[in-house]
Phi, psi and omega in degrees: 000137183290153180217157176290135182275134178299128180302337180266008180298133184255349181281111180302332180295338179280344185249252182296158172086005181237021187276354178227157178278340181217189181300142183280336182219133177227128183060233180266007182288132180228116183288146174288163180298319181294322178292322176298318179296318181296324184281355183280115180281158178256150000287149177240132181210149176209160175223140174215147182249118189236133173255124178257127182244254187298334184273006186301318184301314182287324185282324184247003181056036181247108181277334188279341182248154179251337185222149174214142169239122187231135172256122178258129177232106185236158181192163173230122183276183185292341175266011177063034171270139182262139172218128177231122178246127173244130178221145181175197181226149176239133182207175184083159179084203192264347184264164176295137179300154190219140170249140184215160168224145175212135179240134184245130181221150167237112189281167174081167176303158186304328186261001183265350173225164190256126178293148177063033176242295181217136181234142172277125185235118172260133179224153181216131180215157181212147180263158182179207181233139176267128174248124181267128179229173178298337181273355179129226188241130177237135180256131176243112185291149174271196185278358181286148176281145176299147178250142179231152174202151176240128181222159169253122183244138173287158181311313184285357176267348181280149177294147184301316179299328177290315180303315182305317185281328175291329176299315180298316180294319180294326178291326177288322182294314182202084187306308184297318180296316180298315181294321178301315182292319178297324175293322176301320182276358182061039181237358185299314183299319182294314181286328175300319179295319178299314183289326181302322183262009175262104185290346178266348183300138182064015177082003177200165188285173184289000000 
């Protein structure tokens, strides 16, 4: 029986690379994005570690910071509930360095709410200092207390890197409905192109 994968699971075999029963590509065959989404079994989960540099201002609408390191952990459980957790640090520029976590959800069965419309967002952040070492980036919190908030945000209020990952999860959750909504928003071609060249999308290559 399928089960939800622990977000702290470290065995890669439990996560990526198990989204198909057989080879994803054979000879000259290349699956469409919708077919790749349909072939993804549940539960589906992935984690990726991304460093954002020069493009940070446009992607996160953050003028005060120049760099971000974000770990995205997303999944769709057997009941087709979406959960996307982003956690990381923001540093560089004129503002105080920041550590944050944010979780994005769309509640209810897949067809009872509308994809790419409104998401519930829980966020927690704290200020401090970034220390650069040979092992990477370390965050040292200052004396301030962490701040938390829960908001409902429209699709166009979400940061673009978050939207990219929610598109993949929505396509796994309900492929036809997600594609229909992206076409309504005139965003299907853009995200289809992004996913087409993402060899890790849906847990297997194109």
